[in-house]
MIZA-380970 format. One record per residue (C-alpha): residue in one letter; residue number from 1; x negated, y negated, z negated. Coordinates in Angstrom, 2 decimals, always signed. Layout:
SITE   r     k      east     north        up
SITE   a   NUM         X         Y         Z
...
// end
This chain:
SITE   r     k      east     north        up
SITE   m     1    -14.66    +13.76     -2.64
SITE   a     2    -14.24    +11.02     +0.15
SITE   r     3    -13.91    +11.54     +3.81
SITE   r     4    -13.61     +9.37     +7.05
SITE   t     5    -12.82    +11.19    +10.14
SITE   a     6    -15.07    +10.27    +12.92
SITE   g     7    -15.16     +7.02    +13.91
SITE   t     8    -13.38     +5.28    +11.12
SITE   r     9    -14.56     +1.81    +10.90
SITE   s    10    -15.23     +0.63     +7.02
SITE   t    11    -12.64     -1.40     +5.38
SITE   p    12    -12.51     -2.89     +1.68
SITE   a    13    -10.10     -0.87     +0.67
SITE   l    14    -12.59     +2.36     +2.09
SITE   a    15    -14.96     +0.91     +0.30
SITE   v    16    -13.68     +0.09     -2.97
SITE   l    17    -12.52     +4.04     -3.38
SITE   s    18    -16.14     +5.04     -1.96
SITE   d    19    -17.62     +3.00     -4.67
SITE   a    20    -14.91     +4.38     -7.55
SITE   g    21    -16.18     +7.79     -6.50
SITE   i    22    -11.96     +8.55     -5.47
SITE   a    23    -11.14    +11.24     -3.79
SITE   f    24     -9.57    +10.24     -0.57
SITE   t    25     -9.36    +10.98     +3.56
SITE   a    26     -9.20     +8.54     +5.95
SITE   r    27     -6.16     +9.14     +8.43
SITE   p    28     -6.43     +7.28    +11.55
SITE   y    29     -3.87     +7.27    +14.38
SITE   r    30     -3.01     +5.41    +17.48
SITE   h    31     -1.38     +2.18    +16.58
SITE   d    32     +1.61     +0.84    +19.07
SITE   d    33     +1.20     -3.44    +19.50
SITE   g    34     +4.62     -3.40    +20.28
SITE   v    35     +5.84     -1.01    +16.71
SITE   s    36     +7.61     -3.70    +13.96
SITE   s    37     +7.34     -0.71    +11.68
SITE   y    38     +4.14     -0.11    +10.83
SITE   g    39     +4.79     +2.77     +7.56
SITE   l    40     +7.46     +4.70    +10.16
SITE   e    41     +5.35     +4.53    +12.76
SITE   a    42     +2.08     +5.74     +9.91
SITE   a    43     +4.57     +8.71     +8.95
SITE   e    44     +5.42    +10.03    +12.26
SITE   a    45     +1.97     +9.65    +13.99
SITE   l    46     -0.02    +11.49    +10.80
SITE   g    47     +3.03    +14.02    +10.94
SITE   v    48     +4.01    +13.29     +7.32
SITE   e    49     +7.33    +12.97     +5.56
SITE   p    50     +8.54     +9.07     +5.33
SITE   s    51     +8.41     +9.72     +1.52
SITE   r    52     +4.77    +10.23     +1.41
SITE   v    53     +3.90     +7.04     +2.99
SITE   f    54     +4.28     +3.85     +1.35
SITE   k    55     +3.87     +0.46     +2.69
SITE   t    56     +2.29     -2.76     +0.94
SITE   l    57     +3.90     -5.44     +0.33
SITE   m    58     +3.38     -8.87     -0.90
SITE   a    59     +6.18    -11.03     -3.45
SITE   s    60     +6.26    -13.98     -4.99
SITE   v    61     +7.09    -13.00     -8.51
SITE   d    62     +7.94    -16.86    -10.21
SITE   g    63     +5.13    -18.09     -7.74
SITE   v    64     +2.49    -15.62     -9.13
SITE   l    65     +1.94    -13.15     -6.15
SITE   a    66     +2.44     -9.39     -6.63
SITE   v    67     +1.96     -6.44     -4.64
SITE   a    68     +4.40     -3.77     -4.13
SITE   v    69     +3.95     -0.82     -3.52
SITE   v    70     +7.13     +1.80     -1.60
SITE   p    71     +8.29     +4.41     +0.22
SITE   v    72     +8.16     +3.05     +4.17
SITE   s    73    +11.77     +5.57     +4.19
SITE   g    74    +13.37     +2.95     +1.43
SITE   s    75    +13.28     -1.23     +1.05
SITE   l    76    +11.87     -2.92     -1.96
SITE   d    77    +14.03     -3.72     -5.11
SITE   l    78    +12.99     -7.61     -5.68
SITE   k    79    +15.07     -7.71     -9.11
SITE   a    80    +13.18     -4.27    -10.05
SITE   l    81     +9.86     -5.81     -8.96
SITE   a    82    +10.64     -8.99    -11.69
SITE   a    83    +11.55     -6.70    -14.41
SITE   a    84     +8.86     -4.18    -14.38
SITE   l    85     +6.48     -7.97    -14.29
SITE   g    86     +8.59     -9.00    -17.51
SITE   r    87     +9.66    -12.40    -14.90
SITE   r    88    +12.59    -13.83    -13.65
SITE   r    89    +12.72    -13.91     -9.85
SITE   a    90    +10.67    -12.37     -6.79
SITE   v    91    +10.65    -13.39     -3.07
SITE   m    92     +8.80    -12.08     -0.48
SITE   a    93     +5.18    -13.84     -0.17
SITE   d    94     +4.85    -16.17     +2.78
SITE   p    95     +2.90    -13.60     +5.89
SITE   a    96     +0.06    -15.92     +6.01
SITE   d    97     -0.22    -15.86     +1.90
SITE   a    98     +0.09    -12.39     +2.03
SITE   q    99     -3.05    -12.30     +4.83
SITE   r   100     -4.89    -15.29     +3.12
SITE   r   101     -4.40    -13.62     -0.50
SITE   s   102     -5.46     -9.53     +0.51
SITE   g   103     -7.63    -10.64     +3.01
SITE   y   104     -6.25     -8.01     +4.97
SITE   v   105     -3.84     -8.64     +8.64
SITE   l   106     -0.14     -7.53     +8.15
SITE   g   107     +0.49     -4.10     +8.83
SITE   g   108     -3.08     -3.21     +7.20
SITE   i   109     -2.29     -4.91     +3.62
SITE   s   110     -3.61     -2.14     +1.20
SITE   p   111     -3.17     -2.62     -2.25
SITE   v   112     -6.34     -1.64     -2.35
SITE   g   113    -10.03     -4.33     -2.10
SITE   q   114     -7.99     -6.89     -1.73
SITE   r   115     -9.60    -10.34     -1.76
SITE   l   116     -8.33    -11.52     -4.87
SITE   p   117     -6.34     -8.61     -7.23
SITE   p   118     -3.37     -9.20     -7.41
SITE   p   119     -0.70     -7.10    -10.50
SITE   v   120     +0.15     -3.94     -8.85
SITE   v   121     +3.49     -2.10     -8.52
SITE   i   122     +4.16     +1.14     -7.69
SITE   d   123     +7.37     +3.45     -7.00
SITE   v   124     +8.16     +6.01     -9.28
SITE   t   125     +8.73     +8.07     -6.46
SITE   a   126     +4.47     +8.23     -5.57
SITE   l   127     +4.56    +10.36     -8.70
SITE   q   128     +6.70    +13.09     -6.90
SITE   h   129     +3.86    +14.46     -4.46
SITE   s   130     +0.56    +15.64     -4.76
SITE   t   131     -0.74    +12.76     -2.48
SITE   v   132     +0.14     +9.82     -1.03
SITE   f   133     -0.09     +8.18     +2.00
SITE   v   134     -1.39     +3.87     +2.12
SITE   s   135     -2.90     +1.66     +4.46
SITE   g   136     -6.47     +1.52     +4.58
SITE   g   137     -7.14     -1.80     +5.91
SITE   q   138     -5.83     -2.36     +9.10
SITE   r   139     -3.47     -1.02    +11.26
SITE   g   140     -4.15     +2.15    +12.34
SITE   l   141     -5.52     +3.79     +9.04
SITE   d   142     -4.09     +5.58     +6.53
SITE   v   143     -5.61     +7.13     +3.16
SITE   e   144     -4.60     +9.40     +1.88
SITE   l   145     -5.14    +10.73     -2.00
SITE   s   146     -3.25    +11.34     -5.13
SITE   p   147     -0.51     +8.43     -6.96
SITE   a   148     -2.78     +9.39    -10.02
SITE   d   149     -5.94     +7.94     -8.63
SITE   l   150     -3.98     +4.98     -6.32
SITE   i   151     -2.13     +3.77    -10.06
SITE   a   152     -6.19     +4.00    -11.09
SITE   v   153     -8.25     +1.98     -8.44
SITE   t   154     -5.42     -1.22     -8.47
SITE   g   155     -4.61     -0.38    -12.45
SITE   a   156     -0.91     -0.54    -11.53
SITE   l   157     +1.95     -0.15    -13.17
SITE   t   158     +4.55     +2.33    -12.19
SITE   a   159     +8.40     +1.66    -12.15
SITE   p   160    +11.29     +2.42    -10.29
SITE   i   161    +11.08     -0.25     -7.59
SITE   a   162    +12.70     +0.51     -4.07
SITE   d   163    +16.18     +1.01     -2.95
SITE   p   164    +16.65     +4.59     -0.97
// end
């Protein structure tokens, strides 16, 4: 079931996954503070195709914070995110609001175990893989789990919200 790598510190994301009985593998890697593309850094460090590594982005959708989970190889389509949530307009959330609301630091925001769980939308391409990688709640830590388990534990919707 849950597998942590030796030396991996617990995070709210790992605790939620463990408590829910979700099968996952914690995948720590050496994080370089000079890197600005955390997801691509994770893909390279873990030796995984970028299409399997998903970034967690926070957006304000008609004034309500929401989480978008998209492949690191693409970008978020804000109009598609708003439409998936039945709303009119989405803009990227203020970084300070994202950190405060999620309880995580930028580059380590996980869709799992957020302080105040928001609506979550996961790009449909996640369903093309047997497992995907998302932030484990800190920079330099991803978790590998099935897309179905990620959807279940976050209560997410799936929709085409990523641009290639």
